[in-house]
Legacy VTK file of the C-alpha trace (Angstrom):
# vtk DataFile Version 3.0
C-alpha trace
ASCII
DATASET POLYDATA
POINTS 782 float
131.684 43.898 -211.741
129.528 44.459 -214.820
132.198 43.174 -217.193
132.801 40.040 -215.143
129.075 39.179 -214.961
128.610 39.770 -218.683
131.421 37.314 -219.309
129.714 34.691 -217.154
126.450 35.107 -219.037
128.268 34.378 -222.285
129.845 31.267 -220.791
126.473 29.911 -219.703
124.836 30.055 -223.087
125.572 26.382 -223.996
123.847 25.186 -220.812
120.866 27.489 -221.318
120.631 26.320 -224.924
120.721 22.671 -223.830
117.924 23.249 -221.335
115.823 25.069 -223.896
116.457 22.187 -226.271
115.198 19.630 -223.731
112.110 21.743 -223.046
111.482 22.101 -226.765
112.026 18.402 -227.464
109.653 17.462 -224.658
107.041 19.884 -225.970
107.369 18.553 -229.522
107.244 14.975 -228.243
104.094 15.857 -226.291
102.495 17.355 -229.375
103.458 14.314 -231.430
102.128 11.989 -228.705
98.756 13.743 -228.835
98.548 12.807 -232.502
100.026 9.303 -232.557
100.265 7.899 -229.032
97.036 8.396 -227.108
97.708 5.598 -224.635
98.771 6.423 -221.067
102.355 6.260 -219.878
103.326 3.633 -217.335
102.472 4.496 -213.750
106.080 3.882 -212.706
107.245 6.823 -214.772
104.388 9.177 -214.106
105.137 12.076 -211.755
102.886 12.666 -208.773
101.517 16.063 -207.867
101.187 17.654 -204.447
97.950 15.760 -203.959
97.718 12.737 -206.254
94.337 11.537 -207.509
95.346 7.993 -206.752
95.516 6.720 -203.178
98.033 8.614 -201.058
98.956 7.195 -197.672
100.150 9.207 -194.689
101.175 8.466 -191.115
99.667 11.549 -189.466
98.038 9.481 -186.686
101.100 7.219 -186.358
99.421 4.510 -188.395
99.252 4.102 -192.192
96.038 5.665 -193.521
94.525 6.979 -196.714
94.940 10.764 -196.619
91.329 11.117 -197.816
90.109 9.466 -194.602
92.076 11.545 -192.060
90.165 14.364 -190.339
92.983 16.905 -190.632
94.536 19.221 -193.186
97.440 17.380 -194.794
99.460 17.983 -197.943
101.793 15.445 -199.491
104.650 16.292 -201.833
106.006 13.318 -203.754
109.508 12.479 -204.860
108.769 13.088 -208.532
107.382 16.557 -207.889
110.595 17.486 -206.085
112.713 16.087 -208.917
110.770 17.870 -211.648
111.160 21.251 -209.941
114.862 20.803 -209.199
114.100 21.395 -205.512
117.084 21.818 -203.203
115.481 23.338 -200.123
112.222 24.089 -198.342
111.833 27.441 -200.044
111.696 25.704 -203.454
108.418 23.915 -202.759
106.817 25.685 -199.787
104.488 27.709 -202.013
102.808 24.484 -203.145
101.395 23.901 -199.663
98.509 26.127 -198.533
99.149 27.796 -195.200
102.880 27.023 -195.130
105.284 29.944 -194.959
109.053 29.498 -195.283
111.242 32.501 -194.625
114.603 32.147 -196.377
117.367 33.794 -194.338
120.041 33.432 -196.999
121.032 29.757 -197.188
119.450 26.297 -197.217
119.096 25.316 -193.579
118.935 28.951 -192.457
115.167 29.089 -192.654
112.145 29.883 -190.512
108.913 27.901 -190.870
105.413 28.826 -189.820
101.944 27.512 -190.585
98.559 29.191 -190.492
99.986 32.441 -189.146
101.716 30.881 -186.123
104.922 32.820 -186.755
108.318 32.155 -185.226
108.591 35.211 -182.947
111.062 33.720 -180.482
114.092 31.445 -180.614
111.914 28.337 -180.341
110.338 26.434 -183.242
106.608 26.545 -183.954
106.692 23.651 -186.442
108.067 20.245 -185.438
110.247 18.276 -187.863
110.446 14.483 -188.095
112.482 12.112 -190.219
110.364 8.957 -190.333
109.719 8.113 -186.653
112.338 10.438 -185.144
112.061 14.148 -184.182
114.945 16.368 -185.276
115.930 19.731 -183.838
115.780 21.276 -180.409
112.673 21.633 -178.250
114.385 24.272 -176.085
114.984 27.985 -176.635
118.797 28.121 -176.834
119.497 26.397 -180.171
117.964 29.003 -182.497
115.361 26.447 -183.593
113.308 29.266 -185.109
115.886 29.814 -187.897
117.768 26.503 -187.999
115.002 24.208 -189.198
115.999 20.947 -190.827
116.242 21.615 -194.558
116.892 18.105 -195.808
118.385 17.762 -199.283
115.384 16.088 -200.958
117.072 13.024 -202.390
116.026 9.480 -201.508
112.868 10.977 -200.006
109.643 9.114 -200.802
107.385 11.967 -199.753
107.063 14.957 -197.466
103.979 15.155 -195.269
102.848 18.582 -194.078
100.271 18.590 -191.255
98.709 21.976 -190.583
97.405 22.983 -187.179
98.675 21.973 -183.723
99.895 18.373 -183.445
100.781 18.449 -179.749
98.816 15.316 -178.820
100.862 12.873 -180.899
104.002 14.889 -181.660
104.491 16.959 -178.539
106.577 20.082 -177.951
107.203 22.458 -180.814
104.343 21.207 -183.029
102.220 24.178 -181.979
101.725 25.267 -185.581
102.056 21.968 -187.410
104.404 19.192 -188.475
106.859 18.702 -191.327
107.659 15.026 -191.827
110.245 13.572 -194.218
109.455 9.969 -195.148
112.504 8.239 -196.591
112.518 5.463 -199.180
112.642 1.922 -197.788
114.826 -0.865 -199.182
113.257 -3.152 -201.779
113.269 -6.703 -200.441
112.634 -8.339 -203.828
114.550 -6.570 -206.561
117.909 -4.840 -206.819
117.891 -1.223 -207.924
120.760 1.099 -208.799
120.524 4.739 -209.717
123.108 7.291 -210.743
122.470 10.860 -211.723
124.043 14.243 -212.342
122.928 17.753 -213.139
123.980 21.273 -213.974
122.380 24.541 -212.926
122.938 28.186 -213.731
121.572 31.353 -212.113
120.862 34.429 -214.185
123.687 36.975 -213.641
125.292 34.498 -211.279
127.414 31.399 -211.145
127.001 27.779 -212.263
126.371 24.787 -210.062
126.367 21.031 -210.386
125.195 17.927 -208.565
125.820 14.195 -208.480
123.855 11.437 -206.799
123.857 7.689 -206.323
121.371 5.257 -204.855
121.171 1.488 -204.486
118.705 -0.962 -202.992
119.907 -4.510 -202.391
117.815 -7.476 -201.192
120.261 -9.377 -198.986
117.806 -12.145 -198.146
114.738 -12.378 -200.357
111.551 -11.187 -198.650
113.434 -10.714 -195.378
116.480 -8.465 -195.377
117.229 -5.428 -197.512
119.774 -2.606 -197.640
119.410 0.840 -199.144
122.261 3.339 -199.515
122.375 6.747 -201.155
124.647 9.738 -201.557
124.086 13.173 -203.078
126.187 16.311 -203.435
124.847 19.630 -204.672
127.090 22.607 -205.449
125.005 25.773 -205.089
125.673 28.632 -207.506
126.228 32.096 -206.092
124.615 35.260 -207.418
125.257 38.016 -204.829
127.950 40.685 -205.240
129.712 42.673 -202.525
130.061 46.428 -202.917
132.805 46.636 -200.272
135.477 44.633 -202.139
133.859 44.230 -205.577
133.635 40.423 -205.395
130.925 38.476 -207.216
128.836 35.391 -206.456
129.830 35.369 -202.789
126.918 33.184 -201.629
127.951 29.908 -203.254
127.780 26.783 -201.153
127.330 23.045 -201.061
124.933 20.430 -199.721
125.810 16.796 -199.170
123.628 13.980 -197.946
124.284 10.305 -197.304
122.011 7.608 -195.946
122.019 3.901 -195.227
118.998 1.861 -194.102
118.835 -1.827 -193.236
115.426 -3.484 -192.917
114.432 -6.884 -191.575
110.905 -8.071 -192.398
110.022 -11.012 -190.209
106.831 -12.959 -189.700
105.952 -11.176 -186.487
108.924 -8.871 -185.898
110.257 -6.093 -188.149
113.336 -3.966 -187.594
114.813 -0.964 -189.346
118.134 0.683 -188.552
119.072 3.875 -190.355
121.978 6.319 -190.467
121.718 9.727 -192.134
124.316 12.426 -192.607
123.627 15.893 -193.975
126.023 18.834 -194.366
125.412 22.375 -195.562
128.231 24.859 -196.131
127.553 28.354 -197.449
130.325 30.869 -198.032
128.015 33.814 -197.322
124.320 34.431 -196.929
122.320 35.780 -199.868
121.709 39.327 -198.679
121.024 42.516 -200.642
121.546 46.064 -199.301
118.423 48.218 -199.696
117.938 51.923 -199.078
115.738 52.223 -195.956
113.776 55.149 -197.427
113.072 53.900 -200.940
113.729 50.138 -200.480
115.666 50.223 -203.749
119.040 48.482 -204.063
121.784 50.763 -202.695
124.611 49.441 -204.860
122.864 47.762 -207.781
120.869 44.614 -208.441
121.756 41.661 -206.201
124.603 43.480 -204.436
125.243 43.549 -200.705
127.402 45.755 -198.484
129.483 43.403 -196.357
132.740 44.030 -194.480
132.912 40.688 -192.682
132.100 37.246 -194.134
128.766 35.665 -193.214
129.328 31.908 -193.556
126.849 29.266 -192.487
127.400 25.562 -191.868
125.327 22.761 -190.461
126.295 19.118 -189.944
123.646 16.614 -188.881
124.240 12.984 -187.962
121.017 11.061 -187.296
120.769 7.416 -186.236
117.520 5.584 -185.636
116.270 2.138 -184.722
112.630 1.164 -185.171
111.242 -2.152 -183.954
107.741 -3.320 -184.815
106.385 -6.407 -183.073
103.084 -7.938 -184.227
101.438 -9.259 -181.067
98.420 -10.553 -182.972
95.923 -8.408 -181.114
98.028 -5.228 -181.392
101.343 -3.848 -182.633
104.149 -2.767 -180.340
106.531 -0.130 -181.756
109.805 1.104 -180.332
111.377 4.139 -182.048
114.829 5.221 -180.883
116.690 8.192 -182.276
120.002 9.890 -181.588
121.221 12.978 -183.402
124.233 15.231 -183.250
123.852 18.660 -184.842
126.602 21.244 -185.132
125.728 24.633 -186.608
127.635 27.851 -187.145
126.473 31.116 -188.575
128.132 34.502 -188.598
126.569 37.946 -188.973
128.291 41.063 -190.224
127.623 43.518 -187.367
129.795 46.327 -188.708
126.837 48.708 -189.015
125.657 47.867 -185.522
128.972 48.076 -183.634
131.568 49.490 -186.059
131.064 53.114 -184.975
132.146 52.219 -181.475
135.711 52.379 -182.828
135.613 56.041 -183.873
132.864 57.541 -181.722
133.823 55.856 -178.440
137.447 54.841 -178.817
138.584 57.873 -180.831
139.965 56.048 -183.862
139.983 57.969 -187.162
137.323 55.805 -188.836
134.627 53.245 -187.939
135.704 49.677 -187.435
134.295 46.382 -188.650
132.563 43.761 -186.542
131.023 40.317 -186.621
128.915 38.164 -184.312
129.494 34.422 -184.541
127.172 31.725 -183.176
128.287 28.139 -182.638
125.570 25.694 -181.625
126.042 22.054 -180.618
123.096 19.770 -179.918
122.946 16.116 -178.912
119.416 14.733 -178.794
118.257 11.305 -177.647
114.635 10.246 -178.090
112.766 7.102 -177.192
109.141 6.315 -177.933
107.188 3.186 -177.099
103.640 2.756 -178.313
101.037 0.040 -178.428
98.620 0.294 -181.350
95.464 -1.655 -182.093
94.956 -3.284 -185.462
93.453 -1.038 -188.127
89.946 -1.500 -189.463
88.071 -2.269 -186.264
85.150 -0.397 -184.809
87.460 1.083 -182.184
91.108 1.897 -182.916
93.383 2.976 -180.083
96.972 3.941 -179.371
98.885 4.254 -176.104
102.415 5.616 -175.867
105.237 7.003 -173.786
107.874 9.401 -175.046
111.151 10.628 -173.557
113.781 12.996 -174.876
117.007 14.379 -173.519
118.934 17.244 -175.083
122.437 18.397 -174.173
123.143 21.680 -175.897
125.753 24.405 -175.978
125.590 27.790 -177.645
128.699 29.977 -177.957
128.565 33.645 -178.916
131.444 35.848 -179.946
131.049 39.540 -180.833
134.300 40.924 -182.279
135.400 44.462 -183.160
138.366 45.350 -185.360
139.533 47.970 -187.802
137.763 48.707 -191.057
140.113 46.481 -193.076
139.423 43.530 -190.781
142.666 43.727 -188.807
142.634 43.862 -184.981
142.281 47.153 -183.154
145.631 48.810 -182.390
147.199 48.070 -178.988
146.128 48.433 -176.271
142.562 48.849 -177.593
142.548 45.363 -179.115
143.036 43.675 -175.763
140.507 45.951 -174.089
137.700 46.156 -176.647
138.441 43.683 -179.443
136.036 41.217 -177.865
132.669 42.920 -177.314
131.118 39.764 -175.867
132.247 36.186 -175.323
129.804 33.837 -173.656
128.610 30.265 -173.492
125.046 29.124 -172.915
125.009 25.437 -171.911
121.495 24.032 -171.551
119.815 20.764 -170.766
116.271 19.794 -171.753
114.427 16.672 -170.555
110.838 15.758 -171.329
108.689 12.747 -170.571
105.167 12.377 -171.895
102.300 9.914 -171.841
99.853 10.058 -174.730
96.792 8.242 -175.985
94.612 8.386 -179.051
91.372 6.652 -179.921
89.093 6.506 -182.963
85.582 5.187 -182.453
83.481 4.388 -185.511
79.935 4.873 -184.262
78.418 3.924 -187.621
79.464 3.382 -191.213
79.463 7.128 -191.692
80.278 8.676 -188.323
83.634 8.498 -186.571
85.165 10.373 -183.607
88.901 10.675 -183.035
90.218 11.961 -179.696
93.619 12.240 -178.076
95.378 13.509 -174.981
98.977 14.045 -173.877
100.446 14.813 -170.463
104.037 16.061 -170.613
106.606 17.304 -168.133
109.806 19.054 -169.050
112.744 20.056 -166.882
115.392 22.488 -168.040
118.735 23.731 -166.763
120.701 26.628 -168.190
123.637 28.853 -167.465
124.832 32.126 -168.941
128.634 32.131 -168.649
130.181 35.402 -169.823
133.978 35.553 -169.769
134.799 38.737 -171.686
133.285 41.826 -173.303
131.348 44.957 -172.501
127.921 44.140 -173.929
126.910 41.481 -171.401
127.753 41.459 -167.672
130.759 39.247 -166.815
130.023 36.193 -164.670
127.922 33.065 -164.454
124.135 33.177 -164.133
122.489 29.742 -163.880
118.773 29.146 -164.251
116.291 26.280 -164.166
112.645 25.624 -164.888
110.099 22.835 -164.911
106.533 22.640 -166.092
103.629 20.250 -166.686
101.645 20.658 -169.887
98.409 18.966 -171.004
97.236 18.971 -174.617
94.236 17.336 -176.273
92.464 16.921 -179.599
88.948 16.020 -180.726
87.975 15.279 -184.347
84.499 14.098 -185.355
84.015 13.239 -189.023
81.005 12.323 -191.134
80.938 10.588 -194.500
78.213 12.385 -196.443
78.696 10.123 -199.453
81.276 7.627 -200.571
83.434 10.466 -201.906
82.565 13.382 -199.601
83.718 13.629 -195.999
83.207 16.570 -193.620
85.008 16.955 -190.321
85.668 19.264 -187.406
88.831 19.408 -185.363
89.656 21.076 -182.078
93.223 20.725 -180.828
95.803 22.353 -178.585
99.544 22.637 -178.722
102.392 24.261 -176.847
105.819 25.770 -177.291
108.046 25.062 -174.253
109.256 27.924 -172.120
112.432 27.851 -170.095
114.964 29.801 -168.067
115.862 33.192 -169.528
119.092 35.076 -170.108
120.332 37.246 -167.242
119.899 40.816 -168.494
118.394 43.890 -166.859
114.644 43.984 -167.331
114.338 40.381 -168.496
112.250 37.907 -166.450
114.177 34.937 -165.006
112.105 32.514 -167.101
109.464 32.470 -169.810
106.296 30.383 -169.719
105.108 28.028 -172.420
103.091 29.456 -175.280
99.711 27.748 -175.506
97.477 27.542 -178.540
93.950 26.340 -179.264
92.805 25.641 -182.820
89.307 25.086 -184.216
88.834 23.782 -187.744
86.064 22.567 -190.024
86.817 20.965 -193.351
85.660 18.926 -196.294
87.472 16.347 -198.416
85.672 15.433 -201.594
85.983 13.789 -204.999
83.743 14.381 -208.000
83.358 13.452 -211.679
84.336 9.800 -211.371
87.091 10.868 -208.959
88.752 13.026 -211.562
88.321 16.065 -209.328
89.482 16.445 -205.745
88.435 19.435 -203.692
89.559 19.964 -200.119
88.412 22.962 -198.090
89.233 23.984 -194.522
88.337 26.959 -192.338
90.166 27.559 -189.073
90.524 29.885 -186.112
93.537 29.857 -183.772
93.823 31.566 -180.369
97.405 31.916 -179.178
98.228 32.894 -175.574
101.475 33.784 -173.737
103.331 34.248 -177.002
107.091 34.092 -176.604
108.713 37.112 -178.259
112.241 38.494 -178.446
112.904 41.821 -176.742
116.139 43.657 -177.636
117.829 46.832 -176.459
121.134 48.062 -177.935
121.545 44.816 -179.848
121.262 42.537 -176.787
118.060 40.849 -175.682
116.134 37.929 -174.292
112.614 36.497 -174.295
109.365 37.649 -172.740
105.791 36.365 -172.804
104.205 38.979 -175.014
100.457 38.512 -175.092
97.770 37.111 -177.365
97.149 36.745 -181.083
94.531 35.254 -183.340
94.742 33.672 -186.748
91.804 32.737 -188.932
91.561 31.722 -192.527
90.478 29.507 -195.372
92.489 26.910 -197.287
91.778 25.218 -200.581
93.463 22.358 -202.392
92.043 21.163 -205.713
93.203 18.686 -208.339
91.601 18.097 -211.706
92.506 15.224 -214.017
91.158 16.516 -217.321
92.316 13.357 -219.109
94.417 10.404 -218.083
97.454 12.461 -219.135
96.565 16.072 -218.303
96.291 17.355 -214.734
95.709 20.736 -213.120
96.068 21.793 -209.511
95.263 24.789 -207.354
96.383 25.453 -203.781
95.354 28.634 -201.953
95.248 30.065 -198.460
93.679 33.200 -197.004
95.112 33.934 -193.563
94.452 36.877 -191.291
96.828 36.648 -188.348
97.231 39.607 -186.002
98.199 40.611 -182.506
95.209 40.856 -180.190
96.597 43.216 -177.540
99.756 45.208 -176.846
102.553 42.828 -175.929
103.724 42.925 -172.332
106.208 45.743 -171.791
109.829 45.162 -170.769
111.249 47.731 -168.340
115.008 48.228 -168.749
116.525 50.470 -166.068
119.220 52.922 -167.239
121.212 55.546 -165.342
118.738 58.369 -164.675
115.797 56.947 -166.660
113.911 53.793 -167.635
113.360 52.348 -171.093
109.991 50.662 -171.615
109.818 48.385 -174.647
106.751 46.973 -176.354
107.673 44.592 -179.162
104.146 44.297 -180.552
101.021 46.402 -180.549
97.350 45.493 -180.905
96.333 45.092 -184.539
99.829 44.241 -185.810
99.992 41.636 -188.541
101.970 38.536 -187.726
105.365 38.624 -189.462
105.844 36.939 -192.834
102.237 35.815 -193.142
100.611 36.885 -196.425
96.853 37.355 -196.338
96.574 35.594 -199.693
98.930 33.092 -201.242
98.183 30.601 -203.999
99.796 28.379 -206.584
98.543 26.722 -209.756
100.048 23.675 -211.441
99.590 22.043 -214.814
101.204 18.902 -216.172
100.898 16.776 -219.265
102.384 13.275 -219.301
102.785 11.392 -222.544
104.196 8.367 -224.341
105.887 8.579 -227.679
107.051 6.168 -230.351
109.588 3.537 -229.359
108.451 3.130 -225.754
109.509 6.566 -224.538
107.683 8.697 -222.005
107.829 12.243 -220.734
106.101 15.165 -219.140
105.870 18.939 -219.414
104.610 21.103 -216.600
104.347 24.546 -215.051
103.949 25.992 -211.586
102.694 29.532 -211.035
103.229 30.939 -207.527
101.630 34.070 -206.053
102.523 35.355 -202.593
100.826 38.426 -201.122
102.482 41.296 -199.277
103.895 40.647 -195.831
105.544 42.502 -192.963
108.872 41.545 -191.451
108.092 42.199 -187.800
105.652 43.589 -185.294
105.659 47.242 -184.218
108.209 48.263 -181.592
107.398 51.106 -179.200
110.211 52.479 -177.050
109.399 54.932 -174.279
111.900 56.781 -172.114
110.352 57.511 -168.733
111.352 58.931 -165.383
112.886 56.273 -163.103
110.126 54.207 -161.526
107.409 56.427 -163.021
106.063 54.955 -166.301
103.395 57.650 -166.519
105.994 60.380 -167.132
107.031 59.814 -170.744
110.110 61.829 -171.674
110.468 60.459 -175.179
108.649 57.979 -177.402
109.800 56.271 -180.559
107.694 53.896 -182.644
109.342 51.651 -185.230
106.880 50.212 -187.728
107.620 46.942 -189.513
108.908 46.913 -193.079
106.507 45.688 -195.748
107.575 43.098 -198.312
105.841 43.483 -201.640
103.734 40.753 -203.175
105.274 38.728 -205.984
104.456 36.159 -208.620
106.807 33.630 -210.186
106.541 31.041 -212.925
108.434 27.733 -213.024
108.589 25.403 -216.047
109.855 21.856 -216.308
109.985 19.025 -218.811
111.453 15.581 -219.107
111.804 12.668 -221.471
112.942 9.137 -220.838
113.094 5.667 -222.211
113.815 2.457 -220.434
116.439 3.036 -217.783
117.341 6.665 -218.552
115.616 9.970 -218.030
116.527 13.536 -218.941
114.850 16.482 -217.193
115.142 20.245 -217.494
113.651 23.139 -215.554
113.589 26.914 -215.481
112.561 28.394 -212.137
111.474 32.017 -211.805
111.218 32.270 -215.582
110.594 36.044 -215.642
113.434 36.712 -213.166
111.070 38.302 -210.669
112.938 40.377 -208.093
111.243 39.926 -204.760
112.342 39.297 -201.181
111.777 36.414 -198.831
112.951 38.257 -195.700
114.078 41.749 -194.709
115.908 42.964 -191.639
117.089 46.409 -190.557
120.692 47.351 -189.768
120.956 50.230 -187.289
123.906 51.622 -185.388
123.860 50.554 -181.743
125.904 53.688 -180.959
123.843 56.408 -182.667
120.580 54.568 -183.334
120.630 55.624 -187.021
119.034 53.237 -189.520
121.718 52.658 -192.151
120.280 50.060 -194.502
117.845 47.205 -194.936
119.278 43.744 -195.513
117.015 41.643 -197.711
117.188 38.038 -198.934
115.864 37.749 -202.499
113.981 34.844 -203.909
116.362 32.980 -206.179
116.756 34.658 -209.592
115.969 32.841 -212.813
117.630 29.448 -212.604
118.208 26.961 -215.405
118.789 23.320 -214.604
119.265 20.039 -216.434
119.262 16.609 -214.791
120.083 13.106 -216.003
119.281 9.833 -214.223
120.021 6.250 -215.132
118.453 3.310 -213.319
119.571 -0.265 -213.711
LINES 1 783
782 0 1 2 3 4 5 6 7 8 9 10 11 12 13 14 15 16 17 18 19 20 21 22 23 24 25 26 27 28 29 30 31 32 33 34 35 36 37 38 39 40 41 42 43 44 45 46 47 48 49 50 51 52 53 54 55 56 57 58 59 60 61 62 63 64 65 66 67 68 69 70 71 72 73 74 75 76 77 78 79 80 81 82 83 84 85 86 87 88 89 90 91 92 93 94 95 96 97 98 99 100 101 102 103 104 105 106 107 108 109 110 111 112 113 114 115 116 117 118 119 120 121 122 123 124 125 126 127 128 129 130 131 132 133 134 135 136 137 138 139 140 141 142 143 144 145 146 147 148 149 150 151 152 153 154 155 156 157 158 159 160 161 162 163 164 165 166 167 168 169 170 171 172 173 174 175 176 177 178 179 180 181 182 183 184 185 186 187 188 189 190 191 192 193 194 195 196 197 198 199 200 201 202 203 204 205 206 207 208 209 210 211 212 213 214 215 216 217 218 219 220 221 222 223 224 225 226 227 228 229 230 231 232 233 234 235 236 237 238 239 240 241 242 243 244 245 246 247 248 249 250 251 252 253 254 255 256 257 258 259 260 261 262 263 264 265 266 267 268 269 270 271 272 273 274 275 276 277 278 279 280 281 282 283 284 285 286 287 288 289 290 291 292 293 294 295 296 297 298 299 300 301 302 303 304 305 306 307 308 309 310 311 312 313 314 315 316 317 318 319 320 321 322 323 324 325 326 327 328 329 330 331 332 333 334 335 336 337 338 339 340 341 342 343 344 345 346 347 348 349 350 351 352 353 354 355 356 357 358 359 360 361 362 363 364 365 366 367 368 369 370 371 372 373 374 375 376 377 378 379 380 381 382 383 384 385 386 387 388 389 390 391 392 393 394 395 396 397 398 399 400 401 402 403 404 405 406 407 408 409 410 411 412 413 414 415 416 417 418 419 420 421 422 423 424 425 426 427 428 429 430 431 432 433 434 435 436 437 438 439 440 441 442 443 444 445 446 447 448 449 450 451 452 453 454 455 456 457 458 459 460 461 462 463 464 465 466 467 468 469 470 471 472 473 474 475 476 477 478 479 480 481 482 483 484 485 486 487 488 489 490 491 492 493 494 495 496 497 498 499 500 501 502 503 504 505 506 507 508 509 510 511 512 513 514 515 516 517 518 519 520 521 522 523 524 525 526 527 528 529 530 531 532 533 534 535 536 537 538 539 540 541 542 543 544 545 546 547 548 549 550 551 552 553 554 555 556 557 558 559 560 561 562 563 564 565 566 567 568 569 570 571 572 573 574 575 576 577 578 579 580 581 582 583 584 585 586 587 588 589 590 591 592 593 594 595 596 597 598 599 600 601 602 603 604 605 606 607 608 609 610 611 612 613 614 615 616 617 618 619 620 621 622 623 624 625 626 627 628 629 630 631 632 633 634 635 636 637 638 639 640 641 642 643 644 645 646 647 648 649 650 651 652 653 654 655 656 657 658 659 660 661 662 663 664 665 666 667 668 669 670 671 672 673 674 675 676 677 678 679 680 681 682 683 684 685 686 687 688 689 690 691 692 693 694 695 696 697 698 699 700 701 702 703 704 705 706 707 708 709 710 711 712 713 714 715 716 717 718 719 720 721 722 723 724 725 726 727 728 729 730 731 732 733 734 735 736 737 738 739 740 741 742 743 744 745 746 747 748 749 750 751 752 753 754 755 756 757 758 759 760 761 762 763 764 765 766 767 768 769 770 771 772 773 774 775 776 777 778 779 780 781
């Protein structure tokens, strides 16, 4: 393996040299511009930062507003920032948003998102995702929404809005921790625009990748009708080796995205129809085998131990229709969305179940095993809302929302011989399938919501909202084969009514300083549970209340922006996963609190030089021991607690911050460019809550025969530096970047791999942050 990787390093030297050359040229051009070209570059070519000093609009309250005037914590990431960093996935830019945590599980699209310590402890999402006016992803608990968040390839995206804190009043189920909203670029109704681009990338001690992209905006009828189309393909370089067969770069993959949008802009009636397609295909997840005692790599740097492949794929088709009718006294909006999502991911479960072959079946050596999940989701949403005109003393909004989800999850747990072949007859027919089951589910929700903003004076304003929702769910656990789960069909159903509200007073101290307070609630839907011994037939909704005070300010002739927020969150009836012998369901655990401080600052030192700082201090911990699950066994009971009082919430660093710097310049001949840096610092985290397992006498929990406590694994803090630069002139632009310049070796997520037969902890499986990556991009607009 060493020889092969050394060869690849030699082959990448021309690309690395080209990137260094672009960075050097941009730096020299910047230095020359400081001496000879003091004038500012054109605003069309200037990149925007996470929070631009110019006016940034958002749609947090479902109307277009200046972000400086919204009484909520919001971050905006612009298209140029994403381009400069070479961002391909959420994990590439999450550190730029205070309070946002993205847990990479080994592939774009295989990610968990949390905000302000509201961690994803169950199979449901805690952060809602929207594309323009349409929610994407499941609201139920049987589509693995906690790890299958939409990770949109960020091309043809105008901006990404991140709203922190519960957004249940306007955005409903799943927005218990916040909202991630992709705002796509609209067609230009006046001028034609074409764009083509390509790029190369290379990972240190890994493989090479490439990308191509195309975009066009066509005015079909001037001022009235416009069409926008785009396509992008990104080939992801691999960098993980496999100690089992000696293969290299096994985690390569691809992302493709295509979009078409047609807009009609009438005098009183506007319409937009859009179609989006996104596909992700990864050959294997980016895992590394670590020694459980030392947490050092077991087989060398960036090497995994994998007997079965771990592919991941996700195909999303999203269609939407938005109608906006100007009634004169108000605006009526209809937003319709339909999506079809098909996901598949496979886990290598050889360590968990492989020893069943030799220790239970008597074969001469352990076997190999995998668990495959196939998830299909069709989601239809319809929202109608009536909105008052902006700018009045009293602004109001009334709406109704309905969604229907038809979902199916299939699970297959397979056992074979060590070399991957089936078990010998007759064992293959008897035990080759450890579990085969289908989980069809149906989720329906209807909600009425209202929001009002009353400006009591020129300085004082109160915003309030309420939402009444009802969801109905049906589910069935249909097991047809295997020994891990009881054979048969076990249907279930649930229904619930949920009320959420928000209240946000704000006061304008001066023209450039606004203070606000915000109290809001949110919920994560419950639902019918799997049919397993010890598991309740259903789980209740998780409810959350958040209290926040903040300030948004500008100083020094608006060259400095400083936003501060302090919050406290009380979370009740937390949904948590409870597992025994590798099989589990959901329970309502207990309570947790999260409190912290967030800062976002931007400083425009000159018209060309900008600095930024984003930071978050978050202390999120379990308030009481999670509710115990009692699992009856022959001759004894097993009592499981999956969290204990004082536990830190998983994957939430107490301190995380990032600093940015960028210099934009013009140079002789009408050229322009920029050089910039991003420094990211993420504090230590834990990967789970504490598990306590007690073996007791049957029906007598006070008689403890054995107790075992499994503490979570700690992930070390890390720091990483990213550099980028670009130059352009007229229609063309050349950009280069180096991410993780120092090749910091740190981990985004860690899981344990234990034998389900003996209980022995064999290894830790960790997903590293991406190693040092070089990239070069070229775009031409005409």
